[in-house]
N, C-alpha and C positions, 0 to 999 in steps of 0.2 A: 413487412416494412422493407422498403427498397433503400439500398445504400448506393451512393455515388461511387463508380469505379473508374471514372476518367476525370482528369483535371479540367476545371473550367478555365476560361480564358482570363478571369480575374484572379486566379490563384497565383501566389508568388512563385518565382523560379525556385526549384527545389534546392539549388545551391545556396540560397539566401536563408534557408530555414535553420533554426537551431536543432540540436538533437531532439529535444522534447517536443518542439513544434512538428517535426517530421513524425515522431512516434504518435502524437495525437492524431495527425492526419491519417496515418496508416490504420490506427485503431478505429477511426471513424468510418472506414470503408466497410467494416463488418464486425462491430463490437460484441456481438453475441455468438460468433463462431469461435468455438474453443480452439480449434487447430490454428486459425488465423492469429488469435491472441497469443497462443503458445509460441508461434514463430517470432512474433514481435518481442515477447518476453526473452527469448533466447538471444535475439539480436541486441536487446537492451543490456542483458547480462554481459555480453561480449564487449559492448561499448564501455561499460563501467570497468570491466577488467582491464581493458586497454588504456583507460584513463587513470589507473592507479599511479601513485607516486608521492613525492614529497614536495612541499612548497612552503615558502614563508610569505607572510603578508598580514594585512589587517584582518582582525577576526570577522568583520562583516563581509569581507571578500571571500574568506575561506569557509566559514560556517554556513553562509547562505548559499543556496543552489537553486537552479531553475528546475522546478518539478513539473512544469507543464502548464497548460491552460486551466480552464474551469474543471473542478473535480468534485465528486461526491465522496465523502469520507465516512467510514465507519471506524470509530475509535472506542476501544474497550480498555478499561483499567480495572485491575483486580489485585487483591493481596497475593504476594508470592513468598510469604514467610519472612525470615530475617536473613541478614548476611551470614550469621552463624549457623542457622538451620533453615535453608530454603525449603519451601513446600513442594517444589517441582510442578506446581499448578501451571506455571508459565509454559513449561515445555509440554505438558499434557494438552494445554489449550491449543498451542500452535500445531501440535501433532493432529488433534481432532479437526482443526480447521483445514489443514492440508489434505487429510483423508476425505473430508466432506467435499472439498473442491474437486478432487479426483473422482470420487464416487458419483457425484451429481453432474460431473463434466461442466462445472461452472467456468465461464470464460473470465478469469480473474487476472486483469492486467497487473504486472509487477510494479513496484515491489510491495510485498507485505512487510511492513516495518514493525519491529519489536524493540521496545526500549524499557529500561528499568530506572526507577527513581526511588529516593528515600521517601518516607512518609511526609505528609504536609500537615501543618498545624491548622490550616484553614478548614473549617467545618464544611465548606461548600465544595471542597476538592474531592474528586473521586478517590484520591490517594490519602484521604484524611485518616489520621490515626493518632491516638494518644500514646502509643508505644513508640519510643524513640528508635528502636532497632528495626521496625517494620520496613519492608521493601515492597514495591508495587511494580507490576508489569503492565505495560501499555502496548496494545497491538492495534496497528493502524492499517486498514485496507483502503486503497485508493481505487476509485471507479471513475472512468472518464466519461460515462454517460449515465443519464438517469435510468435508462432501461436496464443496463447491467447492474446498477446499484439496487434497483427494486428486485430484480431477478435473484441476486445473491442474498439480499436481506430476507426475502421470502423463504429461500432454502435454508438459511441459517436458523430462522425462527422455527421452521418445521423440524429441523434436526435437533434443536435444543429444547423442543416442546415449549416454546414461549407463547 
């Protein structure tokens, strides 16, 4: 597969792009090259570090953020024990995922997001439980191209014997 390495005349001026638009364009140059993706991940981590701070405003302005263009998402939810007695499966899962990414040299664009929620009473929810104290971990991997999504899902399925 060939990737474009030069800007086309109809591309917007780089100064007009948001951070996530620029990240998406850089990743699109070579989304399956692990070293290329790692450099972009490091730059993104530095961007967010420099963006730290405090602000006040409306919740929809603060809680919402630009996460980029079209994305393929792998979202996993699983029980993580209770607040009083966590199972530590959440940390085991993320540790295995990171080791897999390193071992298989998977070009995984950041971030890998991990969240925790209380149980849900909805039987259709992946976090459904009848136990009020149960907690669940959600791990979300973002992929900016179908090819990187398929590549990573194939490796995850092989690794997990699915």
